[in-house]
C-alpha positions as CSV (number, residue, x, y, z in Angstrom):
1,M,-48.6,18.7,-11.1
2,T,-48.1,21.1,-8.4
3,R,-44.1,20.8,-8.9
4,T,-45.1,23.2,-11.8
5,P,-45.9,25.9,-10.1
6,N,-43.4,25.8,-7.9
7,F,-40.2,25.5,-10.1
8,R,-41.8,28.3,-12.0
9,R,-41.5,30.7,-9.0
10,W,-38.5,29.6,-8.1
11,L,-37.1,30.6,-11.5
12,V,-39.0,33.7,-12.1
13,A,-37.4,34.2,-8.5
14,L,-34.0,33.1,-9.5
15,L,-34.1,34.9,-13.1
16,L,-35.0,38.4,-10.8
17,V,-32.4,38.0,-8.5
18,L,-29.9,37.5,-10.7
19,G,-31.6,40.3,-13.3
20,G,-30.7,42.6,-9.7
21,I,-27.6,42.0,-9.1
22,A,-26.2,42.4,-13.2
23,A,-28.5,45.5,-13.0
24,S,-26.7,47.1,-10.6
25,P,-23.1,47.3,-11.6
26,Q,-24.7,48.9,-14.7
27,A,-26.3,51.4,-13.3
28,R,-23.1,52.4,-12.0
29,A,-20.4,51.4,-14.9
30,Q,-20.3,55.9,-15.7
31,M,-20.2,58.5,-14.0
32,P,-22.4,61.4,-15.4
33,G,-19.8,63.9,-15.0
34,E,-20.9,66.3,-12.2
35,F,-18.3,66.1,-9.4
36,N,-20.8,66.1,-6.6
37,T,-22.5,63.1,-7.8
38,D,-19.7,61.4,-9.1
39,I,-17.9,61.6,-4.8
40,V,-21.5,60.0,-3.8
41,I,-21.5,56.8,-6.5
42,L,-17.2,56.9,-5.0
43,D,-18.6,56.7,-1.8
44,G,-21.5,54.5,-1.9
45,A,-18.6,52.1,-3.4
46,L,-16.6,52.3,-0.6
47,A,-19.6,52.2,1.9
48,E,-20.1,49.1,0.2
49,T,-16.8,47.4,0.7
50,V,-16.8,48.3,4.5
51,A,-19.8,46.6,4.7
52,A,-18.2,43.6,2.8
53,A,-14.8,43.8,4.9
54,G,-17.0,43.9,8.3
55,K,-18.9,40.5,7.5
56,A,-15.8,38.6,7.7
57,N,-16.4,37.4,4.1
58,Q,-12.9,37.2,2.0
59,D,-14.7,36.7,-1.5
60,A,-17.2,39.2,-0.6
61,S,-14.8,41.7,0.1
62,R,-12.6,41.2,-3.1
63,V,-15.4,41.4,-5.7
64,A,-16.5,44.5,-3.6
65,M,-12.8,46.1,-3.9
66,E,-12.6,45.0,-7.5
67,E,-15.7,47.8,-8.2
68,L,-14.4,50.2,-6.1
69,Y,-10.9,50.0,-7.9
70,R,-13.0,50.8,-11.0
71,L,-15.0,53.5,-9.8
72,W,-11.6,55.4,-8.6
73,R,-9.9,55.1,-11.7
74,L,-13.0,56.8,-13.0
75,F,-13.1,59.0,-10.8
76,R,-9.6,59.7,-10.9
77,E,-9.2,60.3,-14.7
78,K,-12.2,62.9,-15.2
79,N,-11.3,64.8,-11.5
80,F,-8.2,64.9,-10.8
81,D,-7.2,68.0,-13.2
82,A,-10.9,69.5,-12.9
83,Q,-10.4,70.1,-9.7
84,A,-7.1,72.3,-9.8
85,G,-8.6,75.0,-8.1
86,D,-7.7,73.3,-5.0
87,P,-4.5,72.9,-4.3
88,L,-5.6,70.1,-1.2
89,F,-7.8,67.8,-3.5
90,V,-4.9,66.5,-4.7
91,P,-2.6,65.5,-1.5
92,D,-6.3,64.5,-0.6
93,M,-7.7,62.0,-2.8
94,E,-3.8,60.6,-2.9
95,K,-4.2,59.8,0.8
96,V,-7.5,58.2,-0.4
97,E,-5.9,55.8,-3.1
98,A,-3.1,54.7,-0.6
99,K,-5.6,53.7,1.3
100,L,-7.5,51.7,-0.9
101,F,-4.1,50.0,-1.7
102,A,-3.3,49.3,1.4
103,A,-7.2,47.8,1.9
104,S,-6.5,45.9,-0.8
105,K,-3.1,44.4,0.1
106,L,-4.8,43.5,3.5
107,I,-8.0,41.8,1.9
108,D,-6.0,39.6,-0.3
109,D,-4.0,38.5,2.7
110,G,-7.2,37.3,4.8
111,Q,-7.0,40.7,7.4
112,L,-10.3,41.7,6.9
113,T,-10.9,43.9,10.3
114,A,-7.6,45.6,9.4
115,A,-8.4,46.6,5.8
116,G,-12.5,47.9,7.2
117,K,-10.6,49.9,9.2
118,E,-8.4,51.5,6.5
119,L,-11.6,51.7,3.8
120,H,-13.0,54.0,6.9
121,A,-10.6,55.8,7.3
122,A,-10.4,56.4,3.4
123,A,-14.2,57.2,3.6
124,I,-13.6,59.9,6.4
125,Q,-10.8,61.1,4.0
126,L,-13.3,61.6,1.2
127,Q,-16.1,62.7,3.1
128,A,-14.2,65.1,4.4
129,V,-12.8,66.5,0.6
130,R,-16.3,66.2,-0.3
131,Q,-17.4,68.8,2.7
132,R,-15.4,71.3,1.5
């Protein structure tokens, strides 16, 4: 009799955790359309990827990098042409993109410390664009 309530508690806890994991990417699945909000979402995903690389967990870093790439593609598609009034926007974003590509290759090679440095540099560049 005591095993059933414990089993139910574990099952409920497991379902809550799995639901939270499943809901997290869905909450960010679409960028709402406002530039400042989009860049905050992108910055958050970048911070998560930096944190994953800092934990020296290659699998978690790859997963975080895939999510970051997905958000980056959405951001690029929506905002690169929309920011035509700022002549520095596209070159600065291309620098961020180059750092993201470099970090991805470093993560694939297992060089998580170097990848973290590239991601941190990308975050600094992104924040500079955001503050303009």
